[in-house]
PQR file of N, CA, C, O and H, with PARSE charges and radii, in Angstrom:
ATOM      1  N   MET A   1       0.848  -1.173   0.000 -0.4000 1.5000
ATOM      2  CA  MET A   1       0.000   0.000   0.000 -0.0000 2.0000
ATOM      3  C   MET A   1       0.899   1.243   0.000  0.5500 1.7000
ATOM      4  O   MET A   1       1.803   1.332   0.830 -0.5500 1.4000
ATOM      5  N   PRO A   2       0.676   2.208  -0.910 -0.5600 1.5000
ATOM      6  CA  PRO A   2       1.525   3.398  -0.966  0.2800 2.0000
ATOM      7  C   PRO A   2       1.298   4.290   0.259  0.5500 1.7000
ATOM      8  O   PRO A   2       0.220   4.286   0.853 -0.5500 1.4000
ATOM      9  N   PRO A   3       2.323   5.044   0.621 -0.5600 1.5000
ATOM     10  CA  PRO A   3       2.170   5.930   1.788  0.2800 2.0000
ATOM     11  C   PRO A   3       1.181   7.066   1.493  0.5500 1.7000
ATOM     12  O   PRO A   3       1.048   7.532   0.361 -0.5500 1.4000
ATOM     13  N   ARG A   4       0.513   7.476   2.533 -0.4000 1.5000
ATOM     14  CA  ARG A   4      -0.424   8.593   2.378 -0.0000 2.0000
ATOM     15  C   ARG A   4       0.347   9.895   2.299  0.5500 1.7000
ATOM     16  O   ARG A   4       1.362  10.078   2.972 -0.5500 1.4000
ATOM     17  H   ARG A   4       0.620   7.097   3.452  0.4000 1.0000
ATOM     18  N   ARG A   5      -0.138  10.778   1.484 -0.4000 1.5000
ATOM     19  CA  ARG A   5       0.488  12.102   1.372 -0.0000 2.0000
ATOM     20  C   ARG A   5      -0.350  13.081   2.168  0.5500 1.7000
ATOM     21  O   ARG A   5      -1.564  13.185   1.993 -0.5500 1.4000
ATOM     22  H   ARG A   5      -0.962  10.630   0.937  0.4000 1.0000
ATOM     23  N   VAL A   6       0.320  13.780   3.028 -0.4000 1.5000
ATOM     24  CA  VAL A   6      -0.367  14.774   3.846 -0.0000 2.0000
ATOM     25  C   VAL A   6       0.053  16.145   3.345  0.5500 1.7000
ATOM     26  O   VAL A   6       1.242  16.460   3.293 -0.5500 1.4000
ATOM     27  H   VAL A   6       1.306  13.696   3.170  0.4000 1.0000
ATOM     28  N   MET A   7      -0.919  16.951   2.980 -0.4000 1.5000
ATOM     29  CA  MET A   7      -0.643  18.299   2.494 -0.0000 2.0000
ATOM     30  C   MET A   7      -0.588  19.243   3.692  0.5500 1.7000
ATOM     31  O   MET A   7      -1.559  19.398   4.432 -0.5500 1.4000
ATOM     32  H   MET A   7      -1.885  16.695   3.022  0.4000 1.0000
ATOM     33  N   VAL A   8       0.554  19.855   3.856 -0.4000 1.5000
ATOM     34  CA  VAL A   8       0.735  20.812   4.937 -0.0000 2.0000
ATOM     35  C   VAL A   8       0.829  22.195   4.327  0.5500 1.7000
ATOM     36  O   VAL A   8       1.676  22.448   3.471 -0.5500 1.4000
ATOM     37  H   VAL A   8       1.343  19.729   3.254  0.4000 1.0000
ATOM     38  N   GLU A   9      -0.039  23.085   4.768 -0.4000 1.5000
ATOM     39  CA  GLU A   9      -0.043  24.444   4.221 -0.0000 2.0000
ATOM     40  C   GLU A   9       0.833  25.321   5.109  0.5500 1.7000
ATOM     41  O   GLU A   9       0.565  25.484   6.299 -0.5500 1.4000
ATOM     42  H   GLU A   9      -0.727  22.879   5.464  0.4000 1.0000
ATOM     43  N   SER A  10       1.873  25.877   4.521 -0.4000 1.5000
ATOM     44  CA  SER A  10       2.739  26.760   5.289 -0.0000 2.0000
ATOM     45  C   SER A  10       2.184  28.178   5.259  0.5500 1.7000
ATOM     46  O   SER A  10       1.367  28.520   4.404 -0.5500 1.4000
ATOM     47  H   SER A  10       2.092  25.745   3.554  0.4000 1.0000
ATOM     48  N   SER A  11       2.634  28.989   6.198 -0.4000 1.5000
ATOM     49  CA  SER A  11       2.112  30.360   6.284 -0.0000 2.0000
ATOM     50  C   SER A  11       2.564  31.217   5.103  0.5500 1.7000
ATOM     51  O   SER A  11       1.907  32.205   4.776 -0.5500 1.4000
ATOM     52  H   SER A  11       3.298  28.711   6.892  0.4000 1.0000
ATOM     53  N   SER A  12       3.671  30.856   4.459 -0.4000 1.5000
ATOM     54  CA  SER A  12       4.163  31.656   3.344 -0.0000 2.0000
ATOM     55  C   SER A  12       3.388  31.388   2.052  0.5500 1.7000
ATOM     56  O   SER A  12       3.472  32.176   1.109 -0.5500 1.4000
ATOM     57  H   SER A  12       4.205  30.053   4.724  0.4000 1.0000
ATOM     58  N   SER A  13       2.640  30.292   2.001 -0.4000 1.5000
ATOM     59  CA  SER A  13       1.920  29.995   0.768 -0.0000 2.0000
ATOM     60  C   SER A  13       0.570  30.696   0.701  0.5500 1.7000
ATOM     61  O   SER A  13      -0.107  30.621  -0.324 -0.5500 1.4000
ATOM     62  H   SER A  13       2.573  29.653   2.767  0.4000 1.0000
ATOM     63  N   ARG A  14       0.168  31.372   1.763 -0.4000 1.5000
ATOM     64  CA  ARG A  14      -1.085  32.113   1.716 -0.0000 2.0000
ATOM     65  C   ARG A  14      -0.958  33.250   0.721  0.5500 1.7000
ATOM     66  O   ARG A  14       0.113  33.832   0.547 -0.5500 1.4000
ATOM     67  H   ARG A  14       0.718  31.434   2.595  0.4000 1.0000
ATOM     68  N   SER A  15      -2.058  33.551   0.079 -0.4000 1.5000
ATOM     69  CA  SER A  15      -1.990  34.658  -0.870 -0.0000 2.0000
ATOM     70  C   SER A  15      -2.062  35.971  -0.102  0.5500 1.7000
ATOM     71  O   SER A  15      -3.005  36.225   0.647 -0.5500 1.4000
ATOM     72  H   SER A  15      -2.928  33.079   0.221  0.4000 1.0000
ATOM     73  N   ARG A  16      -1.083  36.762  -0.301 -0.4000 1.5000
ATOM     74  CA  ARG A  16      -1.015  38.068   0.349 -0.0000 2.0000
ATOM     75  C   ARG A  16      -1.280  39.137  -0.690  0.5500 1.7000
ATOM     76  O   ARG A  16      -1.047  38.942  -1.883 -0.5500 1.4000
ATOM     77  H   ARG A  16      -0.317  36.556  -0.910  0.4000 1.0000
ATOM     78  N   ALA A  17      -1.764  40.252  -0.221 -0.4000 1.5000
ATOM     79  CA  ALA A  17      -1.983  41.361  -1.137 -0.0000 2.0000
ATOM     80  C   ALA A  17      -0.620  41.876  -1.608  0.5500 1.7000
ATOM     81  O   ALA A  17       0.308  41.985  -0.807 -0.5500 1.4000
ATOM     82  H   ALA A  17      -1.953  40.410   0.748  0.4000 1.0000
ATOM     83  N   PRO A  18      -0.495  42.188  -2.886 -0.5600 1.5000
ATOM     84  CA  PRO A  18       0.795  42.698  -3.372  0.2800 2.0000
ATOM     85  C   PRO A  18       1.110  44.053  -2.737  0.5500 1.7000
ATOM     86  O   PRO A  18       0.221  44.860  -2.464 -0.5500 1.4000
ATOM     87  N   LYS A  19       2.400  44.270  -2.512 -0.4000 1.5000
ATOM     88  CA  LYS A  19       2.826  45.532  -1.912 -0.0000 2.0000
ATOM     89  C   LYS A  19       2.673  46.656  -2.923  0.5500 1.7000
ATOM     90  O   LYS A  19       2.766  46.442  -4.132 -0.5500 1.4000
ATOM     91  H   LYS A  19       3.122  43.614  -2.733  0.4000 1.0000
ATOM     92  N   SER A  20       2.443  47.829  -2.421 -0.4000 1.5000
ATOM     93  CA  SER A  20       2.247  48.963  -3.309 -0.0000 2.0000
ATOM     94  C   SER A  20       3.575  49.411  -3.912  0.5500 1.7000
ATOM     95  O   SER A  20       4.651  49.033  -3.447 -0.5500 1.4000
ATOM     96  H   SER A  20       2.367  48.002  -1.439  0.4000 1.0000
ATOM     97  N   PHE A  21       3.470  50.219  -4.950 -0.4000 1.5000
ATOM     98  CA  PHE A  21       4.650  50.750  -5.622 -0.0000 2.0000
ATOM     99  C   PHE A  21       5.481  51.582  -4.662  0.5500 1.7000
ATOM    100  O   PHE A  21       6.709  51.493  -4.663 -0.5500 1.4000
ATOM    101  H   PHE A  21       2.597  50.526  -5.328  0.4000 1.0000
ATOM    102  N   PHE A  22       4.813  52.398  -3.834 -0.4000 1.5000
ATOM    103  CA  PHE A  22       5.533  53.271  -2.910 -0.0000 2.0000
ATOM    104  C   PHE A  22       6.246  52.468  -1.829  0.5500 1.7000
ATOM    105  O   PHE A  22       7.354  52.823  -1.425 -0.5500 1.4000
ATOM    106  H   PHE A  22       3.815  52.470  -3.833  0.4000 1.0000
ATOM    107  N   TRP A  23       5.627  51.397  -1.362 -0.4000 1.5000
ATOM    108  CA  TRP A  23       6.261  50.564  -0.336 -0.0000 2.0000
ATOM    109  C   TRP A  23       7.493  49.874  -0.920  0.5500 1.7000
ATOM    110  O   TRP A  23       8.534  49.813  -0.265 -0.5500 1.4000
ATOM    111  H   TRP A  23       4.727  51.109  -1.691  0.4000 1.0000
ATOM    112  N   ASN A  24       7.387  49.359  -2.134 -0.4000 1.5000
ATOM    113  CA  ASN A  24       8.544  48.723  -2.771 -0.0000 2.0000
ATOM    114  C   ASN A  24       9.672  49.729  -2.991  0.5500 1.7000
ATOM    115  O   ASN A  24      10.843  49.408  -2.792 -0.5500 1.4000
ATOM    116  H   ASN A  24       6.542  49.408  -2.666  0.4000 1.0000
ATOM    117  N   THR A  25       9.317  50.945  -3.403 -0.4000 1.5000
ATOM    118  CA  THR A  25      10.328  51.981  -3.610 -0.0000 2.0000
ATOM    119  C   THR A  25      11.005  52.328  -2.301  0.5500 1.7000
ATOM    120  O   THR A  25      12.227  52.462  -2.254 -0.5500 1.4000
ATOM    121  H   THR A  25       8.365  51.206  -3.565  0.4000 1.0000
ATOM    122  N   TYR A  26      10.229  52.477  -1.233 -0.4000 1.5000
ATOM    123  CA  TYR A  26      10.797  52.788   0.082 -0.0000 2.0000
ATOM    124  C   TYR A  26      11.747  51.685   0.544  0.5500 1.7000
ATOM    125  O   TYR A  26      12.837  51.972   1.039 -0.5500 1.4000
ATOM    126  H   TYR A  26       9.235  52.368  -1.271  0.4000 1.0000
ATOM    127  N   GLU A  27      11.340  50.432   0.385 -0.4000 1.5000
ATOM    128  CA  GLU A  27      12.208  49.322   0.793 -0.0000 2.0000
ATOM    129  C   GLU A  27      13.496  49.299  -0.027  0.5500 1.7000
ATOM    130  O   GLU A  27      14.565  48.999   0.505 -0.5500 1.4000
ATOM    131  H   GLU A  27      10.454  50.199  -0.017  0.4000 1.0000
ATOM    132  N   THR A  28      13.402  49.613  -1.309 -0.4000 1.5000
ATOM    133  CA  THR A  28      14.594  49.624  -2.161 -0.0000 2.0000
ATOM    134  C   THR A  28      15.546  50.746  -1.748  0.5500 1.7000
ATOM    135  O   THR A  28      16.759  50.544  -1.687 -0.5500 1.4000
ATOM    136  H   THR A  28      12.534  49.857  -1.742  0.4000 1.0000
ATOM    137  N   LEU A  29      14.994  51.927  -1.465 -0.4000 1.5000
ATOM    138  CA  LEU A  29      15.844  53.065  -1.103 -0.0000 2.0000
ATOM    139  C   LEU A  29      16.483  52.903   0.266  0.5500 1.7000
ATOM    140  O   LEU A  29      17.585  53.403   0.492 -0.5500 1.4000
ATOM    141  H   LEU A  29      14.009  52.090  -1.514  0.4000 1.0000
ATOM    142  N   THR A  30      15.816  52.218   1.179 -0.4000 1.5000
ATOM    143  CA  THR A  30      16.356  52.065   2.529 -0.0000 2.0000
ATOM    144  C   THR A  30      17.156  50.777   2.700  0.5500 1.7000
ATOM    145  O   THR A  30      17.626  50.482   3.799 -0.5500 1.4000
ATOM    146  H   THR A  30      14.921  51.812   0.996  0.4000 1.0000
ATOM    147  N   SER A  31      17.312  50.020   1.637 -0.4000 1.5000
ATOM    148  CA  SER A  31      18.077  48.781   1.706 -0.0000 2.0000
ATOM    149  C   SER A  31      19.556  49.092   1.947  0.5500 1.7000
ATOM    150  O   SER A  31      20.103  49.996   1.314 -0.5500 1.4000
ATOM    151  H   SER A  31      16.930  50.260   0.745  0.4000 1.0000
ATOM    152  N   PRO A  32      20.203  48.366   2.840 -0.5600 1.5000
ATOM    153  CA  PRO A  32      21.645  48.601   3.074  0.2800 2.0000
ATOM    154  C   PRO A  32      22.497  48.375   1.824  0.5500 1.7000
ATOM    155  O   PRO A  32      23.573  48.959   1.696 -0.5500 1.4000
ATOM    156  N   ASP A  33      22.027  47.542   0.911 -0.4000 1.5000
ATOM    157  CA  ASP A  33      22.780  47.289  -0.319 -0.0000 2.0000
ATOM    158  C   ASP A  33      22.844  48.530  -1.203  0.5500 1.7000
ATOM    159  O   ASP A  33      23.802  48.703  -1.957 -0.5500 1.4000
ATOM    160  H   ASP A  33      21.153  47.068   1.015  0.4000 1.0000
ATOM    161  N   ASN A  34      21.839  49.392  -1.119 -0.4000 1.5000
ATOM    162  CA  ASN A  34      21.764  50.564  -1.984 -0.0000 2.0000
ATOM    163  C   ASN A  34      22.156  51.855  -1.280  0.5500 1.7000
ATOM    164  O   ASN A  34      21.975  52.933  -1.847 -0.5500 1.4000
ATOM    165  H   ASN A  34      21.061  49.252  -0.506  0.4000 1.0000
ATOM    166  N   ALA A  35      22.680  51.782  -0.083 -0.4000 1.5000
ATOM    167  CA  ALA A  35      22.960  52.984   0.706 -0.0000 2.0000
ATOM    168  C   ALA A  35      23.954  53.912   0.009  0.5500 1.7000
ATOM    169  O   ALA A  35      23.749  55.125   0.001 -0.5500 1.4000
ATOM    170  H   ALA A  35      22.827  50.906   0.377  0.4000 1.0000
ATOM    171  N   SER A  36      25.003  53.382  -0.564 -0.4000 1.5000
ATOM    172  CA  SER A  36      26.012  54.246  -1.185 -0.0000 2.0000
ATOM    173  C   SER A  36      25.458  54.936  -2.436  0.5500 1.7000
ATOM    174  O   SER A  36      25.782  56.094  -2.700 -0.5500 1.4000
ATOM    175  H   SER A  36      25.170  52.396  -0.558  0.4000 1.0000
ATOM    176  N   VAL A  37      24.639  54.239  -3.192 -0.4000 1.5000
ATOM    177  CA  VAL A  37      24.060  54.841  -4.395 -0.0000 2.0000
ATOM    178  C   VAL A  37      23.076  55.942  -4.015  0.5500 1.7000
ATOM    179  O   VAL A  37      23.087  57.018  -4.613 -0.5500 1.4000
ATOM    180  H   VAL A  37      24.376  53.298  -2.978  0.4000 1.0000
ATOM    181  N   VAL A  38      22.237  55.684  -3.037 -0.4000 1.5000
ATOM    182  CA  VAL A  38      21.256  56.678  -2.594 -0.0000 2.0000
ATOM    183  C   VAL A  38      21.963  57.906  -2.040  0.5500 1.7000
ATOM    184  O   VAL A  38      21.560  59.036  -2.316 -0.5500 1.4000
ATOM    185  H   VAL A  38      22.227  54.810  -2.551  0.4000 1.0000
ATOM    186  N   ARG A  39      23.018  57.688  -1.260 -0.4000 1.5000
ATOM    187  CA  ARG A  39      23.784  58.806  -0.699 -0.0000 2.0000
ATOM    188  C   ARG A  39      24.445  59.622  -1.810  0.5500 1.7000
ATOM    189  O   ARG A  39      24.464  60.851  -1.748 -0.5500 1.4000
ATOM    190  H   ARG A  39      23.345  56.770  -1.036  0.4000 1.0000
ATOM    191  N   SER A  40      24.983  58.952  -2.817 -0.4000 1.5000
ATOM    192  CA  SER A  40      25.632  59.660  -3.922 -0.0000 2.0000
ATOM    193  C   SER A  40      24.637  60.504  -4.711  0.5500 1.7000
ATOM    194  O   SER A  40      24.940  61.640  -5.075 -0.5500 1.4000
ATOM    195  H   SER A  40      24.968  57.953  -2.868  0.4000 1.0000
ATOM    196  N   VAL A  41      23.470  59.967  -4.975 -0.4000 1.5000
ATOM    197  CA  VAL A  41      22.452  60.713  -5.706 -0.0000 2.0000
ATOM    198  C   VAL A  41      21.983  61.906  -4.885  0.5500 1.7000
ATOM    199  O   VAL A  41      21.743  62.980  -5.438 -0.5500 1.4000
ATOM    200  H   VAL A  41      23.223  59.044  -4.680  0.4000 1.0000
ATOM    201  N   ALA A  42      21.849  61.734  -3.577 -0.4000 1.5000
ATOM    202  CA  ALA A  42      21.420  62.844  -2.717 -0.0000 2.0000
ATOM    203  C   ALA A  42      22.461  63.962  -2.685  0.5500 1.7000
ATOM    204  O   ALA A  42      22.102  65.138  -2.738 -0.5500 1.4000
ATOM    205  H   ALA A  42      22.044  60.862  -3.127  0.4000 1.0000
ATOM    206  N   VAL A  43      23.745  63.608  -2.599 -0.4000 1.5000
ATOM    207  CA  VAL A  43      24.803  64.620  -2.589 -0.0000 2.0000
ATOM    208  C   VAL A  43      24.874  65.329  -3.939  0.5500 1.7000
ATOM    209  O   VAL A  43      25.058  66.545  -3.990 -0.5500 1.4000
ATOM    210  H   VAL A  43      24.036  62.652  -2.556  0.4000 1.0000
ATOM    211  N   PHE A  44      24.731  64.587  -5.019 -0.4000 1.5000
ATOM    212  CA  PHE A  44      24.726  65.202  -6.341 -0.0000 2.0000
ATOM    213  C   PHE A  44      23.564  66.178  -6.490  0.5500 1.7000
ATOM    214  O   PHE A  44      23.747  67.286  -6.994 -0.5500 1.4000
ATOM    215  H   PHE A  44      24.581  63.599  -4.978  0.4000 1.0000
ATOM    216  N   GLY A  45      22.380  65.780  -6.061 -0.4000 1.5000
ATOM    217  CA  GLY A  45      21.214  66.661  -6.141 -0.0000 2.0000
ATOM    218  C   GLY A  45      21.385  67.916  -5.305  0.5500 1.7000
ATOM    219  O   GLY A  45      21.012  69.007  -5.735 -0.5500 1.4000
ATOM    220  H   GLY A  45      22.231  64.879  -5.652  0.4000 1.0000
ATOM    221  N   ALA A  46      21.955  67.765  -4.098 -0.4000 1.5000
ATOM    222  CA  ALA A  46      22.180  68.927  -3.239 -0.0000 2.0000
ATOM    223  C   ALA A  46      23.208  69.871  -3.852  0.5500 1.7000
ATOM    224  O   ALA A  46      23.052  71.089  -3.774 -0.5500 1.4000
ATOM    225  H   ALA A  46      22.258  66.878  -3.749  0.4000 1.0000
ATOM    226  N   SER A  47      24.257  69.322  -4.460 -0.4000 1.5000
ATOM    227  CA  SER A  47      25.272  70.196  -5.057 -0.0000 2.0000
ATOM    228  C   SER A  47      24.737  70.913  -6.299  0.5500 1.7000
ATOM    229  O   SER A  47      25.074  72.075  -6.525 -0.5500 1.4000
ATOM    230  H   SER A  47      24.384  68.333  -4.523  0.4000 1.0000
ATOM    231  N   VAL A  48      23.925  70.255  -7.093 -0.4000 1.5000
ATOM    232  CA  VAL A  48      23.322  70.918  -8.253 -0.0000 2.0000
ATOM    233  C   VAL A  48      22.382  72.021  -7.790  0.5500 1.7000
ATOM    234  O   VAL A  48      22.369  73.109  -8.366 -0.5500 1.4000
ATOM    235  H   VAL A  48      23.651  69.310  -6.909  0.4000 1.0000
ATOM    236  N   ALA A  49      21.599  71.750  -6.757 -0.4000 1.5000
ATOM    237  CA  ALA A  49      20.693  72.776  -6.234 -0.0000 2.0000
ATOM    238  C   ALA A  49      21.473  73.961  -5.680  0.5500 1.7000
ATOM    239  O   ALA A  49      21.056  75.107  -5.852 -0.5500 1.4000
ATOM    240  H   ALA A  49      21.610  70.866  -6.289  0.4000 1.0000
ATOM    241  N   PHE A  50      22.603  73.702  -5.016 -0.4000 1.5000
ATOM    242  CA  PHE A  50      23.432  74.782  -4.476 -0.0000 2.0000
ATOM    243  C   PHE A  50      24.014  75.634  -5.601  0.5500 1.7000
ATOM    244  O   PHE A  50      23.976  76.863  -5.538 -0.5500 1.4000
ATOM    245  H   PHE A  50      22.941  72.771  -4.877  0.4000 1.0000
ATOM    246  N   LEU A  51      24.548  74.985  -6.621 -0.4000 1.5000
ATOM    247  CA  LEU A  51      25.169  75.728  -7.712 -0.0000 2.0000
ATOM    248  C   LEU A  51      24.143  76.491  -8.547  0.5500 1.7000
ATOM    249  O   LEU A  51      24.489  77.500  -9.162 -0.5500 1.4000
ATOM    250  H   LEU A  51      24.579  73.987  -6.673  0.4000 1.0000
ATOM    251  N   ALA A  52      22.911  76.044  -8.585 -0.4000 1.5000
ATOM    252  CA  ALA A  52      21.874  76.736  -9.337 -0.0000 2.0000
ATOM    253  C   ALA A  52      21.262  77.890  -8.541  0.5500 1.7000
ATOM    254  O   ALA A  52      20.542  78.717  -9.100 -0.5500 1.4000
ATOM    255  H   ALA A  52      22.629  75.225  -8.085  0.4000 1.0000
ATOM    256  N   SER A  53      21.545  77.945  -7.257 -0.4000 1.5000
ATOM    257  CA  SER A  53      20.975  78.997  -6.420 -0.0000 2.0000
ATOM    258  C   SER A  53      21.901  80.215  -6.417  0.5500 1.7000
ATOM    259  O   SER A  53      23.025  80.142  -6.914 -0.5500 1.4000
ATOM    260  H   SER A  53      22.130  77.273  -6.803  0.4000 1.0000
ATOM    261  N   PRO A  54      21.437  81.320  -5.867 -0.5600 1.5000
ATOM    262  CA  PRO A  54      22.307  82.504  -5.763  0.2800 2.0000
ATOM    263  C   PRO A  54      23.553  82.254  -4.902  0.5500 1.7000
ATOM    264  O   PRO A  54      24.549  82.960  -5.053 -0.5500 1.4000
ATOM    265  N   TRP A  55      23.515  81.281  -4.022 -0.4000 1.5000
ATOM    266  CA  TRP A  55      24.687  80.968  -3.198 -0.0000 2.0000
ATOM    267  C   TRP A  55      25.828  80.405  -4.033  0.5500 1.7000
ATOM    268  O   TRP A  55      26.974  80.417  -3.585 -0.5500 1.4000
ATOM    269  H   TRP A  55      22.705  80.707  -3.899  0.4000 1.0000
ATOM    270  N   GLY A  56      25.547  79.917  -5.225 -0.4000 1.5000
ATOM    271  CA  GLY A  56      26.605  79.403  -6.096 -0.0000 2.0000
ATOM    272  C   GLY A  56      27.556  80.493  -6.564  0.5500 1.7000
ATOM    273  O   GLY A  56      28.693  80.207  -6.937 -0.5500 1.4000
ATOM    274  H   GLY A  56      24.616  79.907  -5.589  0.4000 1.0000
ATOM    275  N   ASP A  57      27.092  81.758  -6.548 -0.4000 1.5000
ATOM    276  CA  ASP A  57      27.951  82.870  -6.957 -0.0000 2.0000
ATOM    277  C   ASP A  57      29.081  83.115  -5.959  0.5500 1.7000
ATOM    278  O   ASP A  57      30.067  83.773  -6.293 -0.5500 1.4000
ATOM    279  H   ASP A  57      26.168  81.990  -6.245  0.4000 1.0000
ATOM    280  N   VAL A  58      28.952  82.603  -4.760 -0.4000 1.5000
ATOM    281  CA  VAL A  58      30.013  82.759  -3.747 -0.0000 2.0000
ATOM    282  C   VAL A  58      31.287  82.098  -4.212  0.5500 1.7000
ATOM    283  O   VAL A  58      32.379  82.534  -3.847 -0.5500 1.4000
ATOM    284  H   VAL A  58      28.151  82.069  -4.488  0.4000 1.0000
ATOM    285  N   LEU A  59      31.169  81.046  -5.018 -0.4000 1.5000
ATOM    286  CA  LEU A  59      32.343  80.302  -5.472 -0.0000 2.0000
ATOM    287  C   LEU A  59      33.063  80.971  -6.639  0.5500 1.7000
ATOM    288  O   LEU A  59      34.201  80.613  -6.944 -0.5500 1.4000
ATOM    289  H   LEU A  59      30.282  80.692  -5.314  0.4000 1.0000
ATOM    290  N   LEU A  60      32.419  81.938  -7.296 -0.4000 1.5000
ATOM    291  CA  LEU A  60      33.035  82.611  -8.429 -0.0000 2.0000
ATOM    292  C   LEU A  60      34.129  83.579  -7.950  0.5500 1.7000
ATOM    293  O   LEU A  60      33.969  84.219  -6.912 -0.5500 1.4000
ATOM    294  H   LEU A  60      31.495  82.229  -7.048  0.4000 1.0000
ATOM    295  N   PRO A  61      35.226  83.689  -8.689 -0.5600 1.5000
ATOM    296  CA  PRO A  61      36.282  84.631  -8.284  0.2800 2.0000
ATOM    297  C   PRO A  61      35.798  86.078  -8.500  0.5500 1.7000
ATOM    298  O   PRO A  61      34.961  86.344  -9.363 -0.5500 1.4000
ATOM    299  N   PRO A  62      36.337  86.986  -7.707 -0.5600 1.5000
ATOM    300  CA  PRO A  62      35.901  88.389  -7.843  0.2800 2.0000
ATOM    301  C   PRO A  62      36.351  89.051  -9.126  0.5500 1.7000
ATOM    302  O   PRO A  62      36.050  90.222  -9.356 -0.5500 1.4000
TER
END
């Protein structure tokens, strides 16, 4: 007689609602793997904003 197969449902096989686009984006940006890239983009954006502002004229020679 063949052995009986018992189906065990694990908690991970339940259907969960898909995560939203914003939640996935937040998780990607806060991931430790992406920290250096996110930091680099933030510094680049801040420096472009500084140079485009009137404060950027401080760096020009007289």
